[in-house]
C-alpha positions in Angstrom: 205.8 139.6 13.6 208.2 138.1 11.0 205.5 135.5 10.0 202.9 138.3 9.6 205.3 140.3 7.5 206.1 137.3 5.3 202.4 136.5 4.8 201.8 140.2 3.8 204.7 140.0 1.3 203.3 136.7 -0.2 199.8 138.1 -0.2 200.9 141.2 -2.1 202.7 139.1 -4.7 199.6 136.9 -5.2 197.3 140.0 -5.4 199.5 141.6 -8.1 199.7 138.3 -10.0 195.9 137.9 -10.0 195.4 141.5 -11.2 197.7 140.8 -14.0 194.8 138.8 -15.5 191.6 140.0 -13.8 190.1 143.5 -13.9 190.3 145.2 -10.5 186.8 145.5 -9.1 187.7 148.9 -7.5 190.8 150.8 -6.3 192.1 152.3 -3.0 191.4 155.8 -4.3 187.9 154.9 -5.4 187.1 153.5 -2.0 188.6 156.5 -0.3 186.5 158.8 -2.4 183.3 156.9 -1.5 184.2 156.9 2.2 184.8 160.7 2.1 181.4 161.1 0.4 179.8 159.2 3.3 181.7 161.2 6.0 181.0 164.5 4.4 177.3 163.5 3.8 177.4 164.1 0.1 174.0 162.8 -0.6 174.1 163.3 -4.3 177.6 161.9 -4.9 177.7 159.0 -7.4 180.9 157.2 -8.5 181.2 156.6 -12.2 183.4 153.9 -13.6 183.4 151.2 -16.1 186.2 148.9 -17.4 187.2 148.6 -21.0 190.1 146.5 -22.5 192.8 148.6 -24.1 191.8 147.5 -27.5 188.4 149.0 -26.9 189.9 152.4 -26.1 190.9 154.9 -28.7 194.7 154.7 -29.4 194.6 158.5 -29.0 194.2 158.2 -25.2 197.1 156.0 -24.1 199.6 158.0 -26.1 198.2 161.3 -24.8 198.5 160.0 -21.3 202.1 158.9 -21.8 203.0 162.2 -23.5 201.5 164.1 -20.6 202.6 162.0 -17.6 205.5 159.7 -18.5 207.3 160.0 -21.8 209.9 157.4 -20.8 207.3 154.8 -20.0 208.3 152.3 -22.7 211.9 152.4 -21.5 212.1 152.6 -17.7 211.4 149.8 -15.3 209.0 151.6 -13.0 211.3 154.4 -11.8 212.4 157.3 -14.1 215.8 158.1 -12.6 216.4 160.8 -15.2 213.1 162.6 -14.3 213.9 162.3 -10.6 217.3 163.9 -11.1 215.9 166.7 -13.2 213.2 167.4 -10.5 215.8 167.5 -7.8 218.1 169.8 -9.9 215.2 172.2 -10.5 214.4 172.2 -6.7 218.1 173.0 -6.0 217.8 176.0 -8.4 215.0 177.4 -6.3 212.1 176.1 -8.4 209.1 174.3 -6.9 209.7 170.6 -6.4 207.6 168.8 -9.0 206.5 165.2 -9.0 208.4 162.6 -11.0 206.1 159.7 -10.6 205.9 157.2 -13.4 202.7 155.7 -14.7 203.7 152.5 -13.0 204.1 154.3 -9.7 200.7 156.0 -10.1 199.1 152.6 -10.8 200.6 151.2 -7.6 199.4 154.2 -5.6 195.9 154.5 -7.0 195.2 150.8 -6.9 196.7 149.8 -3.5 197.5 152.8 -1.4 196.5 156.2 -0.1 197.4 159.8 -0.7 200.4 161.1 1.3 204.1 161.7 1.3 205.3 159.7 4.3 208.3 157.4 3.9 206.1 154.4 4.9 203.7 155.1 2.0 206.6 155.7 -0.4 208.1 152.4 0.7 204.9 150.5 -0.1 204.6 152.4 -3.4 208.1 151.3 -4.4 207.4 147.7 -3.5 204.1 147.5 -5.5 205.7 149.4 -8.4 208.5 146.8 -8.5 206.0 144.0 -8.4 203.9 145.5 -11.1 206.8 146.1 -13.4 208.1 142.6 -12.9 204.8 140.7 -13.3 202.8 142.8 -15.8 203.7 143.7 -19.4 203.7 147.4 -20.2 200.4 147.1 -22.1 198.7 145.8 -18.9 200.1 148.6 -16.8 198.8 151.2 -19.2 195.4 149.4 -19.5 194.9 149.4 -15.8 196.0 153.0 -15.5 193.6 154.4 -18.1 190.8 152.4 -16.4 191.4 153.5 -12.8 192.7 157.1 -13.2 190.4 159.8 -12.0 189.4 162.2 -14.9 186.8 164.2 -12.8 185.4 164.2 -9.3 184.2 160.6 -8.9 184.8 159.8 -12.6 187.3 156.9 -13.0 188.5 155.4 -16.2 188.5 156.3 -19.8 185.1 154.6 -20.4 183.2 156.6 -17.8 185.0 159.9 -18.6 184.4 159.6 -22.3 180.7 158.9 -21.9 180.2 161.5 -19.2 182.2 164.4 -20.7 181.9 163.8 -24.4 178.8 161.6 -24.8 180.6 158.9 -26.8 182.4 155.5 -26.1 186.1 155.6 -25.3 186.8 153.9 -28.6 185.8 157.1 -30.5 187.9 159.7 -28.6 189.5 162.2 -30.9 193.1 163.4 -30.5 191.9 166.7 -28.9 189.4 164.9 -26.5 192.2 162.5 -25.5 194.5 165.4 -24.9 191.9 167.2 -22.8 191.4 164.1 -20.6 195.2 163.7 -20.2 195.5 167.5 -19.4 193.2 167.2 -16.3 195.0 164.3 -14.7 197.2 166.4 -12.3 194.0 167.8 -10.6 190.8 166.2 -11.9 188.7 167.7 -9.3 189.5 171.3 -10.1 190.2 170.9 -13.9 187.5 170.0 -16.4 187.9 168.2 -19.7 184.4 169.2 -21.0 184.6 172.8 -19.8 188.3 173.5 -20.2 189.9 176.6 -18.8 192.6 178.5 -20.7 195.2 176.5 -18.8 193.7 173.1 -19.7 193.4 174.2 -23.4 197.1 175.3 -23.4 198.1 172.0 -21.8 196.0 170.0 -24.2 197.6 171.7 -27.2 201.1 171.0 -25.6 200.1 167.4 -25.2 199.0 167.1 -28.8 202.4 168.6 -29.9 204.2 166.1 -27.7 202.3 163.2 -29.2 203.3 164.3 -32.7 206.9 164.6 -31.6 206.9 161.1 -30.1 205.5 159.7 -33.3 201.9 159.1 -32.4 200.5 155.8 -31.1 203.3 153.9 -32.8 205.6 155.2 -30.0 203.9 152.7 -27.6 205.1 149.8 -29.7 208.5 150.3 -28.2 207.7 148.1 -25.2 210.7 146.0 -24.3 211.0 142.4 -25.5 211.9 141.6 -21.9 208.4 142.5 -20.7 206.8 140.4 -23.4 209.1 137.4 -22.6 208.2 137.7 -18.9 204.5 137.8 -19.8 204.9 134.6 -21.8 206.7 132.9 -18.9 204.0 134.0 -16.4 201.3 132.7 -18.7 203.1 129.4 -19.0 203.4 129.1 -15.2 199.7 129.8 -14.7 198.8 127.2 -17.4 201.0 124.6 -15.8 199.6 125.2 -12.3 196.0 124.9 -13.6 196.6 121.7 -15.6 195.7 118.3 -14.0 
């Protein structure tokens, strides 16, 4: 049992390290959606996805996503303690308990895990989040997120969403289109970026306002020097291990 656990830990470390450099061919959430389509006999279901490097995606989208989902993303190390405390305080005041997941946690969940609120799943999420934050620079975390996030039913990633909903490559997304995509992230099956409800429009306008207050795309240049330093160390390790 201990040996199996150790092998799993080592395997998870190697998997996260490989995905630091390689584009994920799929994600746990994509596989789950495809399986559900088979079980529910959705004959017309088609999964849409394509991968684009971050430098081929409009700078309007990453900042819109950060403004909407995780404004402390450049500063935290995977877990936003302040957001968690605020959510718990609101719950104690009688408000509905809201999520406080960071973008790093969402990457861990979407890429490797399943939906649910069990302590076991939360434990796996914490483990993969810690690995991702330790091994990947912030730019890579954000790149993977905008490429695997669901923006519509069966539509994953900025590339597929931009082409399907706005008829243009992700590199040409406008600030409003980026805000609309970010606005549907909490519930991409019910909310629509190309046919926005009044709620989605209000949320998109709020996101655009938040982007301006953060300082626009330049806000994402505040990635810690520590992350860049670790990235350089990991690259050096890989280069040494591959040299004769």
